[in-house]
DSSP file (Angstrom, degrees, kcal/mol; ACC not computed):
  #  RESIDUE AA STRUCTURE BP1 BP2  ACC     N-H-->O    O-->H-N    N-H-->O    O-->H-N    TCO  KAPPA ALPHA  PHI   PSI    X-CA   Y-CA   Z-CA
    1    1 A M     >        0   0    0      0, 0.0     4,-2.0     0, 0.0     5,-0.1   0.000 360.0 360.0 360.0 -45.6   51.7   57.2   70.0
    2    2 A A  H  >  +     0   0    0      1,-0.2     4,-2.2     2,-0.2     5,-0.1   0.861 360.0  52.3 -65.9 -36.0   51.3   58.6   66.4
    3    3 A I  H  > S+     0   0    0      2,-0.2     4,-2.6     1,-0.2    -1,-0.2   0.918 108.8  49.7 -65.9 -43.2   52.4   62.0   67.6
    4    4 A R  H  > S+     0   0    0      1,-0.2     4,-2.2     2,-0.2    -2,-0.2   0.900 111.2  49.4 -61.5 -41.5   55.5   60.6   69.3
    5    5 A K  H  X S+     0   0    0     -4,-2.0     4,-2.2     2,-0.2    -1,-0.2   0.901 111.2  49.3 -64.1 -42.3   56.4   58.7   66.1
    6    6 A A  H  X S+     0   0    0     -4,-2.2     4,-1.9     2,-0.2    -2,-0.2   0.899 110.3  50.7 -65.0 -41.1   55.9   61.9   64.0
    7    7 A E  H  X S+     0   0    0     -4,-2.6     4,-2.3     1,-0.2    -2,-0.2   0.901 109.6  51.0 -62.9 -40.3   58.1   63.8   66.4
    8    8 A E  H  X S+     0   0    0     -4,-2.2     4,-2.4     1,-0.2    -2,-0.2   0.906 108.4  51.6 -63.5 -42.1   60.8   61.2   66.1
    9    9 A L  H  X S+     0   0    0     -4,-2.2     4,-2.2     1,-0.2    -1,-0.2   0.878 109.6  50.3 -62.4 -37.7   60.7   61.3   62.3
   10   10 A V  H  X S+     0   0    0     -4,-1.9     4,-2.5     2,-0.2    -2,-0.2   0.922 110.3  49.6 -65.7 -44.2   61.1   65.1   62.5
   11   11 A R  H  X S+     0   0    0     -4,-2.3     4,-2.4     2,-0.2    -2,-0.2   0.900 110.9  49.8 -61.7 -41.2   64.2   64.7   64.8
   12   12 A V  H  X S+     0   0    0     -4,-2.4     4,-2.7     2,-0.2    -1,-0.2   0.926 111.6  48.5 -63.0 -44.7   65.7   62.2   62.5
   13   13 A A  H  X S+     0   0    0     -4,-2.2     4,-2.3     2,-0.2    -2,-0.2   0.894 111.3  50.4 -63.0 -40.0   65.2   64.5   59.5
   14   14 A Q  H  X S+     0   0    0     -4,-2.5     4,-2.4     2,-0.2    -1,-0.2   0.910 112.0  46.9 -64.7 -41.9   66.7   67.4   61.4
   15   15 A F  H  X S+     0   0    0     -4,-2.4     4,-2.7     2,-0.2    -2,-0.2   0.908 110.2  53.0 -67.0 -40.6   69.7   65.3   62.3
   16   16 A R  H  X S+     0   0    0     -4,-2.7     4,-2.2     1,-0.2    -2,-0.2   0.920 111.5  46.6 -58.2 -44.2   70.1   64.1   58.7
   17   17 A D  H  X S+     0   0    0     -4,-2.3     4,-2.7     2,-0.2    -2,-0.2   0.898 110.6  52.5 -64.9 -41.1   70.0   67.7   57.6
   18   18 A E  H  X S+     0   0    0     -4,-2.4     4,-1.8     2,-0.2    -2,-0.2   0.915 109.5  49.3 -61.5 -43.4   72.6   68.7   60.2
   19   19 A C  H  <>S+     0   0    0     -4,-2.7     5,-3.1     1,-0.2     4,-0.5   0.932 111.2  49.8 -60.0 -45.8   74.9   65.9   59.1
   20   20 A R  H ><5S+     0   0    0     -4,-2.2     3,-1.2     1,-0.2    -2,-0.2   0.927 110.2  50.1 -60.0 -46.3   74.6   67.1   55.5
   21   21 A R  H 3<5S+     0   0    0     -4,-2.7    -1,-0.2     1,-0.3    -2,-0.2   0.834 114.6  44.9 -61.0 -33.1   75.3   70.7   56.5
   22   22 A R  T 3<5S-     0   0    0     -4,-1.8    -1,-0.3    -5,-0.2    -2,-0.2   0.372 116.6-111.5 -96.0   4.3   78.4   69.6   58.4
   23   23 A G  T < 5S+     0   0    0     -3,-1.2     2,-0.3    -4,-0.5    -3,-0.2   0.773  70.3 139.1  74.8  26.1   79.7   67.3   55.7
   24   24 A L      < -     0   0    0     -5,-3.1     2,-0.4    -6,-0.2    -1,-0.3  -0.792  57.2-115.0-104.6 146.6   79.0   64.1   57.7
   25   25 A T        -     0   0    0     -2,-0.3     2,-0.6     1,-0.0     5,-0.1  -0.635  29.8-129.1 -74.4 132.3   77.6   60.8   56.4
   26   26 A F        +     0   0    0     -2,-0.4     2,-0.3   -10,-0.1   -10,-0.1  -0.758  38.1 169.6 -84.1 121.6   74.2   60.1   58.0
   27   27 A T     >  -     0   0    0     -2,-0.6     4,-2.3     1,-0.1     5,-0.2  -0.899  46.6-116.9-128.7 160.6   74.3   56.6   59.5
   28   28 A H  H  > S+     0   0    0     -2,-0.3     4,-2.5     2,-0.2     5,-0.2   0.919 116.4  52.1 -60.7 -44.0   71.9   54.6   61.7
   29   29 A Q  H  > S+     0   0    0      1,-0.2     4,-2.7     2,-0.2     5,-0.2   0.931 110.6  47.1 -60.0 -45.9   74.6   54.3   64.4
   30   30 A R  H  > S+     0   0    0      1,-0.2     4,-2.8     2,-0.2     5,-0.2   0.901 111.0  52.5 -62.4 -40.2   75.3   58.1   64.3
   31   31 A Q  H  X S+     0   0    0     -4,-2.3     4,-2.5     2,-0.2    -1,-0.2   0.925 112.6  44.0 -62.6 -44.5   71.5   58.8   64.5
   32   32 A V  H  X S+     0   0    0     -4,-2.5     4,-2.6     2,-0.2     5,-0.2   0.927 114.1  49.7 -67.8 -44.7   71.1   56.6   67.6
   33   33 A I  H  X S+     0   0    0     -4,-2.7     4,-2.5    -5,-0.2    -2,-0.2   0.927 114.3  45.5 -59.5 -45.9   74.2   57.9   69.3
   34   34 A H  H  X S+     0   0    0     -4,-2.8     4,-2.7    -5,-0.2     5,-0.3   0.938 112.2  50.5 -64.6 -46.5   73.1   61.5   68.7
   35   35 A R  H  X S+     0   0    0     -4,-2.5     4,-1.6    -5,-0.2    -2,-0.2   0.913 113.5  46.0 -57.8 -44.3   69.5   60.8   69.8
   36   36 A V  H  X S+     0   0    0     -4,-2.6     4,-0.9     2,-0.2    -1,-0.2   0.932 112.6  49.7 -65.7 -46.0   70.7   59.2   73.0
   37   37 A A  H >< S+     0   0    0     -4,-2.5     3,-0.7     1,-0.2    -2,-0.2   0.914 112.3  47.6 -59.4 -44.1   73.2   61.9   73.8
   38   38 A V  H 3< S+     0   0    0     -4,-2.7    -1,-0.2     1,-0.2    -2,-0.2   0.807 108.4  55.3 -68.7 -29.5   70.6   64.7   73.3
   39   39 A S  H 3< S+     0   0    0     -4,-1.6     2,-0.9    -5,-0.3    -1,-0.2   0.663  90.0  84.4 -77.7 -15.2   68.1   62.8   75.5
   40   40 A M    X<  -     0   0    0     -4,-0.9     3,-0.6    -3,-0.7    -1,-0.1  -0.786  56.0-176.2 -94.3 106.1   70.5   62.7   78.4
   41   41 A T  T 3   +     0   0    0     -2,-0.9    -1,-0.1     1,-0.2    -4,-0.0   0.545  68.4  78.7 -79.9  -6.8   70.2   66.0   80.3
   42   42 A E  T 3  S-     0   0    0     67,-0.1    66,-0.3    65,-0.0    -1,-0.2   0.113 110.1-104.4 -93.7  24.3   73.0   65.2   82.8
   43   43 A H    <   -     0   0    0     -3,-0.6    48,-0.1    -6,-0.1    -2,-0.1   0.984  53.0-143.4  53.8  70.8   76.0   66.0   80.5
   44   44 A P        -     0   0    0      0, 0.0    46,-2.6     0, 0.0    -1,-0.1  -0.099   5.9-124.2 -71.0 159.3   76.8   62.3   79.9
   45   45 A T     >  -     0   0    0     44,-0.2     4,-2.0     1,-0.1     5,-0.2  -0.578  33.3-108.4 -86.7 160.9   80.1   60.6   79.4
   46   46 A P  H  > S+     0   0    0      0, 0.0     4,-2.7     0, 0.0     5,-0.1   0.861 121.7  57.5 -58.0 -33.6   80.7   58.5   76.3
   47   47 A E  H  > S+     0   0    0      2,-0.2     4,-2.2     1,-0.2     5,-0.1   0.900 105.3  48.5 -64.6 -40.4   80.5   55.4   78.5
   48   48 A A  H  > S+     0   0    0      2,-0.2     4,-1.5     1,-0.2    -1,-0.2   0.895 112.2  49.2 -66.6 -39.5   77.0   56.4   79.7
   49   49 A I  H  X S+     0   0    0     -4,-2.0     4,-2.9     1,-0.2     5,-0.2   0.930 109.5  53.1 -62.3 -45.1   75.9   57.0   76.1
   50   50 A Y  H  X S+     0   0    0     -4,-2.7     4,-2.7     1,-0.2    -2,-0.2   0.907 104.2  55.3 -56.6 -45.4   77.4   53.6   75.1
   51   51 A E  H  < S+     0   0    0     -4,-2.2     4,-0.4     1,-0.2    -1,-0.2   0.881 114.1  40.2 -59.3 -38.6   75.4   51.9   77.8
   52   52 A R  H >X S+     0   0    0     -4,-1.5     3,-1.0    -3,-0.2     4,-0.6   0.898 114.3  51.1 -77.5 -40.5   72.1   53.3   76.5
   53   53 A V  H >X S+     0   0    0     -4,-2.9     4,-2.8     1,-0.3     3,-1.6   0.885 100.9  64.5 -63.5 -37.4   73.0   52.9   72.8
   54   54 A R  H 3< S+     0   0    0     -4,-2.7    -1,-0.3     1,-0.3    -2,-0.2   0.745  91.0  65.0 -58.6 -25.1   73.9   49.2   73.4
   55   55 A R  H <4 S+     0   0    0     -3,-1.0    -1,-0.3    -4,-0.4    -2,-0.2   0.830 114.8  30.5 -66.4 -31.4   70.2   48.5   74.3
   56   56 A E  H << S+     0   0    0     -3,-1.6    -2,-0.2    -4,-0.6    -1,-0.2   0.785 133.6  30.5 -95.5 -34.0   69.3   49.3   70.7
   57   57 A I    ><  +     0   0    0     -4,-2.8     3,-2.1     1,-0.1    -1,-0.2  -0.742  67.1 179.2-127.3  81.9   72.5   48.2   68.9
   58   58 A P  T 3  S+     0   0    0      0, 0.0    -1,-0.1     0, 0.0    -4,-0.1   0.758  79.3  56.9 -57.7 -26.4   73.9   45.4   71.0
   59   59 A S  T 3  S+     0   0    0      2,-0.1    -5,-0.1    -5,-0.0     2,-0.1   0.519  80.2 113.7 -85.5  -3.2   76.8   44.9   68.6
   60   60 A I    <   -     0   0    0     -3,-2.1     2,-0.3    -7,-0.1    -3,-0.0  -0.378  58.9-138.6 -70.7 146.5   78.1   48.5   68.9
   61   61 A S     >  -     0   0    0      1,-0.1     4,-1.7    -2,-0.1     3,-0.1  -0.689  18.3-121.2-103.0 158.0   81.5   48.9   70.5
   62   62 A L  H  > S+     0   0    0     -2,-0.3     4,-2.7     1,-0.2     5,-0.2   0.869 115.5  59.1 -61.0 -36.7   82.6   51.6   73.0
   63   63 A A  H  > S+     0   0    0      1,-0.2     4,-2.7     2,-0.2    -1,-0.2   0.882 103.2  51.6 -60.9 -38.6   85.3   52.6   70.4
   64   64 A T  H  > S+     0   0    0      2,-0.2     4,-2.3     1,-0.2    -1,-0.2   0.899 110.0  48.7 -65.5 -40.6   82.5   53.3   67.8
   65   65 A V  H  X S+     0   0    0     -4,-1.7     4,-2.7     2,-0.2    -2,-0.2   0.944 112.9  47.6 -64.1 -46.6   80.7   55.5   70.3
   66   66 A Y  H  X S+     0   0    0     -4,-2.7     4,-2.6     1,-0.2    -2,-0.2   0.921 111.1  51.7 -59.5 -44.2   83.9   57.4   71.1
   67   67 A K  H  X S+     0   0    0     -4,-2.7     4,-2.0     1,-0.2    -1,-0.2   0.916 113.5  43.7 -60.1 -44.5   84.8   57.8   67.4
   68   68 A N  H  X S+     0   0    0     -4,-2.3     4,-2.6     2,-0.2    -1,-0.2   0.868 111.0  53.9 -71.7 -36.5   81.3   59.2   66.7
   69   69 A V  H  X S+     0   0    0     -4,-2.7     4,-2.6     2,-0.2    -2,-0.2   0.929 109.6  48.9 -60.1 -44.9   81.4   61.5   69.7
   70   70 A K  H  X S+     0   0    0     -4,-2.6     4,-2.9     2,-0.2    -2,-0.2   0.912 110.4  51.1 -61.4 -42.1   84.7   62.9   68.5
   71   71 A T  H  X S+     0   0    0     -4,-2.0     4,-1.9     1,-0.2    -2,-0.2   0.918 111.0  48.1 -60.2 -44.0   83.2   63.4   65.1
   72   72 A F  H  X>S+     0   0    0     -4,-2.6     5,-2.3     2,-0.2     6,-1.2   0.887 112.6  48.8 -64.5 -39.5   80.3   65.3   66.7
   73   73 A L  H ><5S+     0   0    0     -4,-2.6     3,-0.8     1,-0.2    -2,-0.2   0.943 111.9  48.1 -64.2 -47.5   82.6   67.4   68.8
   74   74 A D  H 3<5S+     0   0    0     -4,-2.9    -2,-0.2     1,-0.2    -1,-0.2   0.835 114.1  47.3 -61.9 -33.2   84.8   68.2   65.8
   75   75 A A  H 3<5S-     0   0    0     -4,-1.9    -1,-0.2    -5,-0.2    -2,-0.2   0.562 113.8-116.0 -86.1  -9.6   81.7   69.2   63.7
   76   76 A G  T <<5S+     0   0    0     -3,-0.8    -3,-0.2    -4,-0.8    -4,-0.1   0.652  83.0 119.4  83.4  15.4   80.2   71.3   66.5
   77   77 A I  S   <S+     0   0    0     -5,-2.3     2,-0.3    -6,-0.2    -4,-0.2   0.820  83.1  20.8 -81.0 -33.2   77.1   69.1   66.9
   78   78 A L  S    S-     0   0    0     -6,-1.2     2,-0.3    -9,-0.2    -2,-0.2  -0.866  77.2-142.0-123.9 162.7   78.1   68.4   70.6
   79   79 A R  E     -A   91   0A   0     12,-2.1    12,-2.7    -2,-0.3     2,-0.5  -0.941  16.2-121.8-123.7 150.8   80.3   70.4   72.9
   80   80 A E  E     -A   90   0A   0     -2,-0.3    10,-0.2    10,-0.2     3,-0.1  -0.783  18.2-155.3 -86.5 131.2   82.8   69.2   75.5
   81   81 A V        -     0   0    0      8,-2.7     2,-0.3    -2,-0.5    -1,-0.2   0.980  63.8 -31.7 -72.4 -56.1   81.8   70.6   78.9
   82   82 A S        -     0   0    0      7,-0.4     7,-0.5     5,-0.2     3,-0.5  -0.974  33.0-143.7-164.1 147.2   85.2   70.5   80.6
   83   83 A V  S    S+     0   0    0     -2,-0.3     3,-0.4     1,-0.2     5,-0.1   0.370  92.7  77.6 -91.1   4.5   88.4   68.5   80.6
   84   84 A H  S    S+     0   0    0      1,-0.2    -1,-0.2     2,-0.1     4,-0.1   0.320  71.8  77.7 -98.5   7.9   88.8   69.1   84.3
   85   85 A H  S    S-     0   0    0     -3,-0.5    -1,-0.2     2,-0.3    -2,-0.1   0.265 106.4-104.1-105.4  13.1   86.2   66.6   85.6
   86   86 A G  S    S+     0   0    0     -3,-0.4     2,-0.3     3,-0.0    -3,-0.1   0.111  97.3  38.1  91.3 -23.9   88.2   63.4   85.3
   87   87 A S  S    S-     0   0    0     -5,-0.2    -2,-0.3   -41,-0.0    -5,-0.2  -0.982  98.9 -79.5-152.8 159.7   86.4   62.1   82.2
   88   88 A L        -     0   0    0     -2,-0.3     2,-0.4    -4,-0.1    -5,-0.1  -0.401  44.0-167.3 -61.7 128.4   85.0   63.6   79.0
   89   89 A R        -     0   0    0     -7,-0.5    -8,-2.7   -44,-0.2    -7,-0.4  -0.979   8.4-147.7-120.9 135.6   81.5   65.1   79.6
   90   90 A L  E     -A   80   0A   0    -46,-2.6   -10,-0.2    -2,-0.4   -21,-0.0  -0.728   9.5-162.1-109.8 151.3   79.3   66.1   76.7
   91   91 A D  E     -A   79   0A   0    -12,-2.7   -12,-2.1    -2,-0.3   -53,-0.1  -0.949   9.9-169.5-133.5 112.2   76.8   68.8   76.2
   92   92 A P  S    S+     0   0    0      0, 0.0     2,-1.1     0, 0.0    -1,-0.1   0.650  71.3  92.4 -73.5 -12.3   74.2   68.6   73.4
   93   93 A N        +     0   0    0      1,-0.2     4,-0.1   -14,-0.1   -15,-0.1  -0.712  49.9 173.0 -82.7 100.9   73.4   72.3   74.1
   94   94 A T        +     0   0    0     -2,-1.1    -1,-0.2   -17,-0.1     2,-0.1   0.463  44.2 104.9 -91.7  -1.0   75.6   74.1   71.7
   95   95 A A  S    S-     0   0    0      1,-0.1     2,-0.2    -3,-0.1    -2,-0.0  -0.433  90.8 -83.7 -72.1 155.1   74.1   77.5   72.5
   96   96 A A  S    S+     0   0    0     -2,-0.1    17,-0.7    39,-0.0     2,-0.3  -0.413  74.2 130.9 -62.0 127.8   76.2   79.9   74.6
   97   97 A H  E     -B  112   0B   0     37,-0.2     2,-0.2    15,-0.2    39,-0.1  -0.961  44.4-124.0-165.0 174.3   75.7   79.1   78.3
   98   98 A H  E     -B  111   0B   0     13,-3.2    13,-2.5    -2,-0.3     2,-0.4  -0.559  23.3-122.6-119.1-177.2   77.6   78.4   81.5
   99   99 A H  E     -Bc 110 137B   0     37,-2.6    39,-2.9    11,-0.2     2,-0.5  -0.980   5.5-148.9-137.1 146.0   77.6   75.6   84.1
  100  100 A L  E     -Bc 109 138B   0      9,-2.7     9,-2.5    -2,-0.4     2,-0.5  -0.954  27.2-164.8-102.5 129.2   77.0   74.9   87.8
  101  101 A V  E     -Bc 108 139B   0     37,-2.9    39,-2.4    -2,-0.5     2,-0.5  -0.971  16.6-135.8-123.6 126.1   79.2   72.0   88.9
  102  102 A C  E  >  - c   0 140B   0      5,-2.6     4,-1.4    -2,-0.5    39,-0.2  -0.687   9.6-152.3 -78.9 124.3   78.8   70.0   92.1
  103  103 A S  T  4 S+     0   0    0     37,-3.4    -1,-0.1    -2,-0.5    38,-0.1   0.694  90.9  42.4 -71.3 -17.8   82.2   69.5   93.6
  104  104 A R  T  4 S+     0   0    0     36,-0.4    -1,-0.1     3,-0.1    37,-0.1   0.926 129.5  17.5 -93.3 -58.3   81.1   66.3   95.3
  105  105 A C  T  4 S-     0   0    0      2,-0.1    -2,-0.1    37,-0.0    36,-0.1   0.524  94.0-127.0 -97.3  -5.6   79.0   64.3   92.9
  106  106 A K     <  +     0   0    0     -4,-1.4    -3,-0.1     1,-0.2     2,-0.1   0.641  47.5 164.1  69.3  17.4   80.2   66.1   89.7
  107  107 A T        -     0   0    0     -6,-0.1    -5,-2.6     1,-0.0     2,-0.4  -0.412  24.0-152.3 -60.7 140.8   76.6   66.9   88.5
  108  108 A I  E     -B  101   0B   0    -66,-0.3     2,-0.4    -7,-0.2    -7,-0.2  -0.981  12.8-174.3-122.4 129.8   76.6   69.6   85.9
  109  109 A V  E     -B  100   0B   0     -9,-2.5    -9,-2.7    -2,-0.4     2,-0.1  -0.976  26.5-116.3-124.9 135.5   73.6   71.9   85.3
  110  110 A D  E     -B   99   0B   0     -2,-0.4   -11,-0.2   -11,-0.2   -13,-0.0  -0.406  24.0-163.7 -68.7 144.9   73.3   74.4   82.5
  111  111 A L  E     -B   98   0B   0    -13,-2.5   -13,-3.2    -2,-0.1     5,-0.1  -0.997  29.0-109.4-128.6 124.3   73.1   78.1   83.5
  112  112 A P  E >   -B   97   0B   0      0, 0.0     3,-1.9     0, 0.0     4,-0.3  -0.152  24.0-121.0 -55.6 147.5   71.8   80.6   80.9
  113  113 A E  G >  S+     0   0    0    -17,-0.7     3,-1.3     1,-0.3   -16,-0.1   0.867 111.8  56.3 -57.2 -38.5   74.4   82.9   79.4
  114  114 A D  G 3  S+     0   0    0      1,-0.3    -1,-0.3     4,-0.0   -17,-0.0   0.453  86.5  79.7 -79.1   2.0   72.5   86.0   80.6
  115  115 A A  G <  S+     0   0    0     -3,-1.9     2,-0.4     2,-0.1    -1,-0.3   0.594  95.3  52.2 -78.9 -11.0   72.5   84.8   84.2
  116  116 A I  S <  S-     0   0    0     -3,-1.3     3,-0.1    -4,-0.3    -1,-0.0  -0.963  97.0-104.8-126.2 141.5   76.1   86.0   84.4
  117  117 A E        -     0   0    0     -2,-0.4    -2,-0.1     1,-0.1    -3,-0.0  -0.302  59.2 -80.2 -57.0 147.6   77.5   89.5   83.6
  118  118 A P        -     0   0    0      0, 0.0     2,-0.4     0, 0.0    -1,-0.1  -0.241  48.5-127.7 -54.0 136.5   79.4   89.4   80.3
  119  119 A V        +     0   0    0     -3,-0.1     2,-0.4    15,-0.0    15,-0.1  -0.704  32.2 174.6 -88.4 134.9   82.9   88.0   80.7
  120  120 A R        -     0   0    0     -2,-0.4     2,-0.4     2,-0.0    14,-0.0  -0.998  27.0-128.7-141.5 146.2   85.8   90.1   79.4
  121  121 A V        -     0   0    0     -2,-0.4     2,-0.4     2,-0.1     4,-0.1  -0.773  21.2-141.1 -94.0 131.7   89.5   89.6   79.6
  122  122 A R        -     0   0    0     -2,-0.4     2,-0.0     2,-0.1    -2,-0.0  -0.731  62.2  -2.7 -91.0 140.6   91.5   92.6   80.8
  123  123 A G  S    S-     0   0    0     -2,-0.4     2,-0.3     2,-0.0    -2,-0.1  -0.211 105.3 -33.2  80.0-170.1   94.9   93.3   79.2
  124  124 A T        -     0   0    0      1,-0.0    -2,-0.1    -2,-0.0     5,-0.0  -0.684  58.2-124.6 -91.0 137.8   96.7   91.4   76.5
  125  125 A L    >   -     0   0    0     -2,-0.3     3,-0.9     4,-0.2    -2,-0.0  -0.546  36.2-100.7 -78.1 146.6   96.4   87.6   76.3
  126  126 A P  G >  S+     0   0    0      0, 0.0     3,-2.0     0, 0.0    -1,-0.1  -0.337  94.3   3.4 -69.7 148.4   99.7   85.7   76.4
  127  127 A L  G 3  S-     0   0    0      1,-0.3    -2,-0.0     2,-0.0     0, 0.0   0.751 125.8 -65.0  53.8  32.4  101.3   84.3   73.2
  128  128 A G  G <  S-     0   0    0     -3,-0.9    -1,-0.3     1,-0.2    -4,-0.0   0.766  77.4-176.0  66.4  24.5   98.7   85.8   70.9
  129  129 A F    <   -     0   0    0     -3,-2.0     2,-0.5     1,-0.1    -4,-0.2  -0.293  13.4-147.6 -57.5 135.3   96.0   83.6   72.4
  130  130 A H        -     0   0    0      0, 0.0     2,-0.4     0, 0.0    -1,-0.1  -0.940   8.3-135.3-111.9 122.0   92.7   84.1   70.5
  131  131 A V        +     0   0    0     -2,-0.5     3,-0.1     1,-0.2    -6,-0.0  -0.611  23.4 176.5 -78.1 127.6   89.5   83.7   72.5
  132  132 A E        -     0   0    0      1,-0.4     2,-0.3    -2,-0.4    -1,-0.2   0.772  67.0 -20.0 -97.5 -36.5   86.8   81.7   70.8
  133  133 A R        -     0   0    0      2,-0.0    -1,-0.4   -37,-0.0     2,-0.4  -0.975  59.1-119.6-163.6 161.6   84.2   81.7   73.5
  134  134 A H        +     0   0    0     -2,-0.3     2,-0.4    -3,-0.1   -37,-0.2  -0.907  26.6 178.0-107.7 138.1   83.8   82.3   77.2
  135  135 A A        -     0   0    0     -2,-0.4     2,-0.4   -39,-0.1   -37,-0.1  -0.971  11.2-158.1-140.7 125.8   82.4   79.6   79.5
  136  136 A V        -     0   0    0     -2,-0.4   -37,-2.6   -39,-0.1     2,-0.5  -0.865   0.8-161.4-106.0 134.9   82.1   80.0   83.3
  137  137 A E  E     -c   99   0B   0     -2,-0.4     2,-0.6   -39,-0.2   -37,-0.2  -0.974   3.2-161.4-113.1 123.6   81.9   77.1   85.7
  138  138 A I  E     -c  100   0B   0    -39,-2.9   -37,-2.9    -2,-0.5     2,-0.4  -0.927  13.8-156.6-103.8 118.0   80.5   77.9   89.1
  139  139 A V  E     +c  101   0B   0     -2,-0.6     2,-0.2   -39,-0.2   -37,-0.2  -0.801  36.8 106.9-102.5 133.7   81.6   75.1   91.5
  140  140 A G  E     -c  102   0B   0    -39,-2.4   -37,-3.4    -2,-0.4     2,-0.5  -0.837  68.1 -55.4-169.5-154.4   79.7   74.4   94.7
  141  141 A L        -     0   0    0    -39,-0.2   -39,-0.1    -2,-0.2   -40,-0.0  -0.926  44.3-131.3-110.9 132.0   77.3   71.7   96.2
  142  142 A C     >  -     0   0    0     -2,-0.5     4,-2.6     1,-0.1     5,-0.2  -0.268  35.9 -99.5 -68.9 167.3   74.1   70.7   94.5
  143  143 A A  H  > S+     0   0    0      1,-0.2     4,-1.7     2,-0.2     5,-0.1   0.887 122.7  51.6 -58.7 -41.2   71.0   70.6   96.7
  144  144 A K  H  > S+     0   0    0      1,-0.2     4,-1.1     2,-0.2    -1,-0.2   0.930 113.9  42.5 -63.7 -46.4   71.2   66.8   97.2
  145  145 A C  H  4 S+     0   0    0      1,-0.2    -1,-0.2     2,-0.2    -2,-0.2   0.853 110.8  56.3 -71.0 -33.3   74.9   66.9   98.3
  146  146 A A  H  < S+     0   0    0     -4,-2.6    -1,-0.2     1,-0.2    -2,-0.2   0.848 107.8  49.3 -65.2 -33.9   74.3   70.0  100.5
  147  147 A R  H  <        0   0    0     -4,-1.7    -1,-0.2     1,-0.2    -2,-0.2   0.777 360.0 360.0 -73.4 -26.8   71.5   68.1  102.3
  148  148 A A     <        0   0    0     -4,-1.1    -1,-0.2    -5,-0.1    -2,-0.2   0.493 360.0 360.0 -73.0 360.0   73.8   65.0  102.9
């Protein structure tokens, strides 16, 4: 119990430092939203984060969660997985990596960057487009959906 409490205090201190580095105000709401988002390994939607945060902060609104998620995205604390899945999906893993996406249930699983040959674009990009990062999505059926 004491070890878990100490680990939580370290995580809070790390998040406080991250906020400071990124020029964000550290608040209790932001700390809880971030902790919940990072604890959810299934690339959660803001709505899923809201449902869990609400257990700790019953008065919080969905709009507040969305506002803070946007702040985290803009600051680089969270990443958006893809705009192609029908709703915003978040990724607390900001290191370079790719994704496996189930075409049926929309489950998203991280795939290490080195699991795929380096991606490079051939030729000139249109309209002076500047590449910031490469992200590959491999779409198929997860094991659960393949069995069904």
